[in-house]
C-alpha positions in Angstrom: -8.6 46.3 28.3 -6.2 48.2 30.6 -6.1 45.2 32.9 -5.3 42.9 30.0 -2.5 45.2 28.8 -1.1 45.4 32.3 -1.2 41.5 32.6 0.6 41.1 29.3 3.2 43.6 30.2 3.8 42.0 33.6 4.0 38.6 31.9 6.8 39.9 29.6 8.7 41.3 32.5 8.3 38.3 34.8 9.3 35.8 32.1 12.3 37.8 31.1 14.7 35.9 28.9 17.2 33.7 30.7 19.7 34.1 27.8 19.6 30.5 26.8 18.5 28.7 23.6 17.0 25.7 25.3 16.5 26.4 29.0 15.7 23.3 31.2 12.5 23.0 33.1 13.7 21.0 36.1 16.7 20.7 38.3 16.7 16.9 38.1 14.8 15.0 35.5 14.4 11.5 34.1 12.9 10.9 30.7 12.5 9.2 27.4 12.1 10.4 23.8 10.9 8.4 20.8 10.3 9.3 17.2 9.4 7.5 13.9 9.0 8.7 10.4 8.6 7.5 6.8 8.6 9.6 3.7 9.2 9.7 -0.1 9.5 12.4 -2.7 6.6 11.7 -5.0 3.5 9.7 -3.8 1.2 11.6 -1.3 -1.5 10.3 0.9 -4.2 12.2 -1.1 -3.0 10.6 -4.2 -3.9 7.1 -3.1 -6.8 7.9 -0.7 -9.4 8.2 -3.4 -12.4 6.1 -4.3 -11.3 5.4 -7.9 -7.6 5.2 -8.2 -6.3 6.2 -11.7 -2.7 5.4 -12.6 -1.4 7.6 -15.4 2.0 6.1 -16.3 2.9 9.0 -18.6 2.1 11.5 -16.0 4.2 9.6 -13.4 7.1 9.5 -15.8 6.9 13.3 -16.5 6.5 14.3 -12.9 9.1 12.0 -11.3 12.0 14.0 -9.9 15.2 13.9 -11.9 16.9 11.9 -9.1 14.2 9.2 -9.2 12.0 7.8 -6.5 13.3 8.1 -2.9 12.1 6.3 0.2 13.3 7.3 3.7 12.7 5.8 7.1 13.9 6.5 10.6 13.3 5.2 14.1 15.0 6.6 17.2 14.6 6.3 20.9 16.6 7.4 24.0 16.3 7.5 27.8 18.2 10.0 29.9 18.8 11.6 33.3 19.8 15.3 33.6 21.0 17.4 36.5 20.6 21.1 35.8 22.3 23.5 38.3 23.0 27.1 38.0 26.7 26.8 37.0 27.0 23.2 35.9 24.9 20.7 34.1 25.3 16.9 33.9 23.6 14.4 31.6 23.6 10.8 30.8 21.6 9.0 28.0 21.4 5.7 26.2 19.3 4.8 23.2 19.4 3.8 19.5 19.3 5.4 16.1 18.2 3.7 12.9 18.0 5.0 9.3 17.0 3.6 5.9 17.1 4.9 2.4 16.2 3.6 -1.1 16.2 5.1 -4.5 15.1 3.9 -8.0 16.3 6.0 -10.9 13.9 8.0 -13.0 14.8 5.9 -16.1 12.6 3.0 -14.8 9.5 5.3 -14.7 10.3 6.7 -18.1 10.5 3.1 -19.5 7.2 2.2 -17.9 5.5 5.4 -19.1 6.8 5.1 -22.7 5.5 1.5 -22.8 5.3 0.0 -26.3 7.1 2.9 -27.9 10.3 1.3 -26.8 12.3 -1.1 -28.9 12.5 -4.8 -28.0 16.0 -4.2 -26.6 16.4 -4.6 -22.9 16.9 -1.4 -20.9 18.8 -1.1 -17.6 18.2 1.3 -14.7 19.9 1.8 -11.4 18.7 1.4 -7.8 20.3 1.9 -4.4 19.5 1.1 -0.8 21.2 1.5 2.6 20.2 1.0 6.2 21.9 1.3 9.6 21.3 0.9 13.3 23.4 2.3 16.1 23.3 2.0 19.9 24.5 5.2 21.5 25.5 6.0 25.1 26.4 9.6 26.0 27.5 11.6 28.9 27.5 15.4 28.9 29.0 18.2 31.0 27.9 21.8 30.7 29.4 24.8 32.5 28.7 28.6 32.6 31.6 31.1 32.5 30.0 34.5 33.0 27.5 34.8 30.1 29.2 32.1 28.1 27.8 28.5 28.2 29.8 25.5 27.1 28.8 21.9 26.8 30.7 18.8 25.7 29.1 15.4 25.0 31.3 12.4 24.3 29.4 9.4 23.1 30.1 5.7 22.7 28.6 4.7 19.4 28.1 1.0 18.8 27.0 0.1 15.3 24.7 -3.0 15.2 23.8 -3.3 11.5 24.8 -1.7 8.2 23.3 -3.1 5.0 23.7 -1.9 1.4 22.4 -2.9 -2.0 25.6 -2.9 -4.1 25.4 -2.7 -7.9 21.6 -2.9 -8.0 20.1 -3.1 -11.5 16.7 -3.4 -13.0 16.5 -4.8 -16.6 13.2 -3.9 -18.2 12.1 -5.1 -21.7 8.8 -4.3 -23.4 7.8 -5.8 -26.7 5.5 -4.5 -29.5 2.8 -7.0 -28.5 2.5 -5.3 -25.1 4.3 -8.1 -23.2 6.7 -7.0 -20.5 9.6 -8.7 -18.8 11.5 -7.2 -15.9 14.4 -8.6 -13.9 15.8 -6.9 -10.8 19.0 -8.1 -9.1 21.4 -6.8 -6.5 24.3 -7.9 -4.4 23.4 -7.2 -0.8 26.0 -6.8 1.8 25.0 -7.1 5.5 27.5 -6.1 8.1 26.7 -7.0 11.7 28.2 -7.0 15.2 27.9 -10.8 15.3 27.5 -13.4 12.6 24.1 -14.1 11.2 24.8 -17.4 9.4 22.7 -19.4 11.9 19.8 -17.0 11.5 19.9 -17.2 7.7 20.3 -20.9 7.4 17.8 -21.8 10.1 15.2 -24.2 8.8 13.4 -24.8 12.0 10.9 -21.9 11.5 12.1 -20.2 14.7 14.2 -17.1 14.1 16.3 -15.7 16.9 19.3 -13.5 16.7 21.3 -12.6 19.7 24.3 -10.3 20.1 26.4 -10.4 23.2 27.5 -7.2 25.0 31.1 -8.2 24.2 30.3 -8.2 20.4 28.8 -4.8 20.7 31.4 -3.1 22.8 34.4 -4.4 20.9 33.1 -2.6 17.8 32.2 0.6 19.6 33.6 4.0 18.4 33.6 7.5 19.9 32.3 10.8 18.7 32.4 14.1 20.4 29.7 16.9 20.4 30.3 20.4 21.6 28.1 23.5 22.0 28.8 27.1 22.9 26.2 29.8 23.3 26.2 33.5 24.3 23.6 36.2 24.7 24.7 39.0 22.4 21.6 41.0 23.4 19.2 40.7 26.3 16.7 39.0 24.1 18.9 37.3 21.5 21.0 34.2 22.3 23.3 32.7 19.6 25.3 29.5 19.6 27.5 27.1 17.6 27.5 23.3 17.7 29.4 20.4 16.2 29.5 16.6 16.4 32.7 14.9 15.0 33.6 11.2 14.9 36.8 10.6 16.8 37.1 6.8 16.6 35.0 5.0 14.0 32.6 2.1 14.9 33.4 -1.3 13.6 31.3 -4.2 12.4 33.1 -7.6 12.4 30.9 -9.9 10.4 29.7 -9.8 6.8 27.0 -11.7 5.0 26.6 -11.4 1.2 23.8 -12.6 -1.1 22.5 -12.0 -4.5 18.8 -11.1 -4.4 16.8 -11.3 -7.6 13.2 -10.7 -8.6 11.7 -11.2 -12.1 8.2 -11.1 -13.6 6.5 -11.3 -17.0 3.1 -10.0 -17.9 1.0 -9.4 -21.0 0.7 -5.7 -20.1 1.8 -3.2 -17.5 -1.7 -1.8 -17.0 -3.1 -5.2 -16.1 -0.3 -5.6 -13.6 -0.7 -2.3 -11.8 -4.5 -2.3 -11.7 -4.9 -5.8 -10.3 -5.5 -6.3 -6.6 -3.6 -9.6 -6.7 -0.5 -11.1 -8.3 -2.7 -13.2 -10.6 -2.1 -10.7 -13.4 1.6 -11.7 -13.4 2.0 -14.6 -15.8 5.3 -15.6 -14.1 7.2 -14.1 -11.2 10.0 -15.4 -9.0 12.0 -14.1 -6.0 15.2 -15.6 -4.7 18.2 -14.9 -2.6 21.1 -17.1 -3.5 24.9 -17.6 -3.1 25.0 -16.6 0.6 28.6 -16.2 1.8 29.9 -15.3 5.2 33.2 -13.9 6.4 34.9 -12.1 9.2 35.8 -8.6 8.3 36.1 -5.1 9.7 33.8 -2.4 8.3 34.2 1.1 9.6 31.2 3.3 10.0 30.3 6.6 11.8 27.2 8.6 12.7 26.7 11.8 10.6 29.2 14.7 11.2 27.4 17.9 12.0 28.4 21.6 12.2 26.2 24.6 12.5 25.0 27.7 14.3 21.7 28.4 16.1 19.8 31.3 17.7 16.8 32.1 19.8 15.2 35.5 19.8 12.6 36.5 22.5 11.6 40.1 21.9 8.6 39.9 24.3 9.9 37.6 27.0 10.3 33.8 27.3 6.7 33.1 26.3 7.5 34.1 22.6 10.5 32.5 20.9 11.7 32.8 17.4 14.4 30.1 16.8 16.5 29.0 14.0 19.5 26.8 13.0 21.7 26.5 9.9 24.5 24.1 9.2 25.9 21.2 7.3 25.9 17.5 7.7 28.0 14.7 6.3 26.5 11.2 6.3 29.0 8.3 6.5 31.9 10.7 6.9 35.4 9.5 6.0 34.0 6.7 3.8 33.7 6.3 0.0 29.9 6.7 0.1 29.8 10.0 2.1 27.0 12.5 1.4 27.2 16.2 2.2 24.0 18.2 2.7 22.8 21.5 4.2 20.6 21.6 7.3 18.3 24.4 8.6 15.4 25.0 11.0 13.1 28.0 11.4 10.3 28.1 13.9 8.2 29.9 16.5 7.5 28.7 20.0 4.8 30.0 22.4 4.7 29.2 26.1 2.2 30.0 28.8 4.0 30.3 32.1 6.1 27.3 31.0 3.2 25.1 31.6 1.6 24.9 28.2 3.5 25.3 25.0 3.2 25.0 21.2 5.8 25.3 18.5 5.7 25.2 14.7 8.8 24.8 12.5 10.0 24.1 9.1 13.3 22.3 8.7 15.6 20.4 6.4 17.4 17.7 8.5 19.1 14.5 7.4 18.2 15.2 3.8 14.4 15.4 4.6 12.1 18.4 4.6 10.1 18.5 7.9 7.2 20.7 8.8 6.3 20.1 12.4 3.8 21.2 15.1 4.5 20.2 18.7 2.7 20.7 22.0 4.0 20.6 25.6 2.2 20.0 28.9 4.4 20.7 31.9 3.3 20.5 35.5 6.8 20.7 36.9 7.0 17.1 38.2 5.7 15.7 34.9 6.2 16.9 31.3 4.7 15.4 28.2 5.8 16.5 24.7 4.3 15.4 21.4 4.7 16.3 17.8 3.4 15.5 14.4 5.1 16.4 11.1 4.7 16.3 7.4 7.9 15.1 5.7 9.4 14.4 2.3 12.7 14.5 0.4 10.9 16.8 -2.2 10.1 20.3 -0.8 6.8 20.8 -2.6 5.4 17.3 -2.0 6.5 17.4 1.7 3.5 19.8 2.3 1.1 17.3 0.6 1.7 14.3 3.0 4.4 12.5 1.0 5.6 11.4 4.5 4.7 11.6 8.1 6.5 11.6 11.4 5.5 11.4 15.0 7.4 12.0 18.2 6.6 11.7 21.9 8.6 12.5 25.0 8.0 12.1 28.8 10.0 13.7 31.6 9.8 13.3 35.4 11.6 15.4 38.0 11.5 18.6 40.1 
């Protein structure tokens, strides 16, 4: 026991804190990170992974969150090279970021749940959807002035696609005899770096869409990220960070269509319980009235501002970390959204070679509960993480969404 205590004490002393929130593991490193996630705010995996699926429409209507049904998706990837010296750090990265969100208002589920108790008058509910894809190239410079560390990261942000469902409506009518008629329609605007008319109107069966580097670069914008951190105690390091758009990105081509879907059925229970669409007496889907134009649509990555900290009371093998801040999606536009962000977690590391961390966070309007592992043999590091996610806090613990991330780093 004395030997064990001596070993643990020596470990705490030898791995004394380097007064840094995220210390690097190599002097020079090359690497890539990739993550994907999908989540919603109501349906969980255990709900549908049952032998006999029972759909209680009244229960769904009662339990559906007040803001309706949300669906979120994200896909991101980046490759980078970093040089980490004692007083100066340099970095370069290139990658992509994509995001998608859809919402159907609670009124639709209330209409379905109430069923035949409704009058024969049509009812209208709202729906929204957005999606975007950015290409991002960044260069960073970090310097140390005494105990103070500063880092600035200007980025060239090139929007590739932004799509939105504008004025989406679902008209739902239920009659006393149990018959149901629903019509969904939406004006869809698709903004791109280059025109997509040839892609949409191609009847050859071969679908290809190419964007030249000139199309991408002429619509590029710039944002600027900055970080500062300082050890206020030997074992407590705090910092602030921000990312602010400087020049907005631009998309120069617009395609617009009206998408519609309609169906009629003798009863909603027959429709939702069938394994095929045979239960639908009549259904149609169509996109019509395509139009194309040259335009300029301005778009930015989310603005971020916050503070972060790392506390290592027993040495660098034990880290309590946290972050709190605010984000603004689509800043400086009419459809901006302001939301809080936070992270709270614990990281454990054995001589910097093996590591595990657990955290709970609210980022990009999604609750994320993550566990990550690290294997680091100096010249090679592999990081992997799995997470439970969701836009509803309680359901996010019940697998209403999942995420996965992997990262690889080489260097010395």
